[in-house]
C-alpha positions as CSV (number, residue, x, y, z in Angstrom):
1,M,-6.1,-0.6,11.5
2,T,-6.5,-3.1,8.6
3,L,-5.4,-1.4,4.8
4,T,-8.5,-2.8,2.6
5,R,-9.4,-2.4,-1.4
6,E,-11.5,0.7,-0.7
7,K,-7.9,2.8,1.2
8,F,-5.9,1.3,-1.9
9,A,-8.2,2.8,-4.4
10,L,-8.5,6.2,-3.3
11,Y,-4.3,6.1,-2.9
12,Q,-4.1,5.1,-6.3
13,R,-6.9,8.1,-7.6
14,F,-4.3,10.4,-7.0
15,G,-1.3,8.1,-8.0
16,G,-0.2,7.5,-4.8
17,D,0.4,11.4,-4.6
18,L,0.1,12.3,-1.1
19,D,0.4,16.3,-1.3
20,A,-2.0,15.7,-3.9
21,R,-4.2,14.5,-2.3
22,T,-4.2,17.2,0.9
23,R,-4.2,19.3,-1.3
24,A,-7.5,17.8,-3.3
25,A,-9.5,16.1,-1.1
26,P,-8.3,17.2,2.5
27,D,-12.1,15.9,4.1
28,T,-10.2,12.2,2.4
29,R,-8.0,11.8,5.3
30,T,-11.0,10.4,7.6
31,L,-10.3,7.8,5.0
32,L,-7.3,7.4,4.6
33,S,-4.8,8.6,7.2
34,D,-1.6,9.8,6.4
35,E,0.4,6.8,8.5
36,E,-1.6,4.4,6.1
37,W,-1.5,6.1,2.7
38,A,2.5,5.6,4.4
39,M,1.8,1.9,4.8
40,I,0.8,1.5,1.2
41,D,4.1,3.1,-0.4
42,D,6.0,1.2,1.7
43,L,4.5,-2.0,1.1
44,R,4.9,-1.0,-2.6
45,M,8.4,-0.2,-3.1
46,Q,9.0,-3.6,-0.9
47,I,6.8,-5.3,-3.9
48,A,8.2,-4.2,-6.1
49,V,11.6,-5.2,-4.9
50,V,10.8,-9.2,-4.1
51,R,9.3,-9.1,-7.8
52,S,12.7,-7.6,-9.0
53,G,14.1,-10.7,-7.5
54,H,16.3,-9.0,-5.9
55,A,15.3,-9.4,-2.3
56,S,16.5,-12.1,0.0
57,E,14.0,-14.8,0.7
58,A,14.4,-13.6,4.8
59,F,12.7,-10.4,3.6
60,A,10.5,-11.8,1.2
61,T,8.9,-13.8,3.4
62,T,8.5,-11.0,5.8
63,V,7.3,-8.8,3.3
64,R,4.4,-10.9,2.6
65,Q,3.6,-11.7,6.3
66,R,3.6,-7.9,7.0
67,L,0.5,-7.4,4.3
68,D,-1.3,-10.3,5.6
69,E,-1.1,-8.8,9.3
70,I,-2.7,-5.1,7.9
71,A,-3.6,-5.9,4.1
72,D,-7.0,-7.8,3.5
73,A,-6.8,-10.1,1.0
74,D,-8.5,-8.2,-1.9
75,L,-5.7,-5.5,-1.1
76,R,-3.3,-8.6,-0.8
77,A,-4.1,-9.4,-3.9
78,A,-4.6,-5.6,-6.3
79,L,-0.6,-4.6,-4.2
80,W,0.9,-7.8,-5.7
81,D,-0.7,-7.6,-9.4
82,S,-0.1,-3.7,-9.7
83,R,3.1,-2.0,-10.7
């Protein structure tokens, strides 16, 4: 499974609120699964910790490796740039 910029755009469309997406557009689960949604949530939180300077170098390296494994280049850039 690869996370893409398009999947992130869907996530952003609902402001990261999975419940809102489930109520308003349950059919979008075929485009972005709940598991992928949770992965984006986790990555955003982990990136925020790294950006804040409160992460160890080992944690930062692990986050970057995970991003490389599950996200395409466009999404990696979008996630690092998003707040």
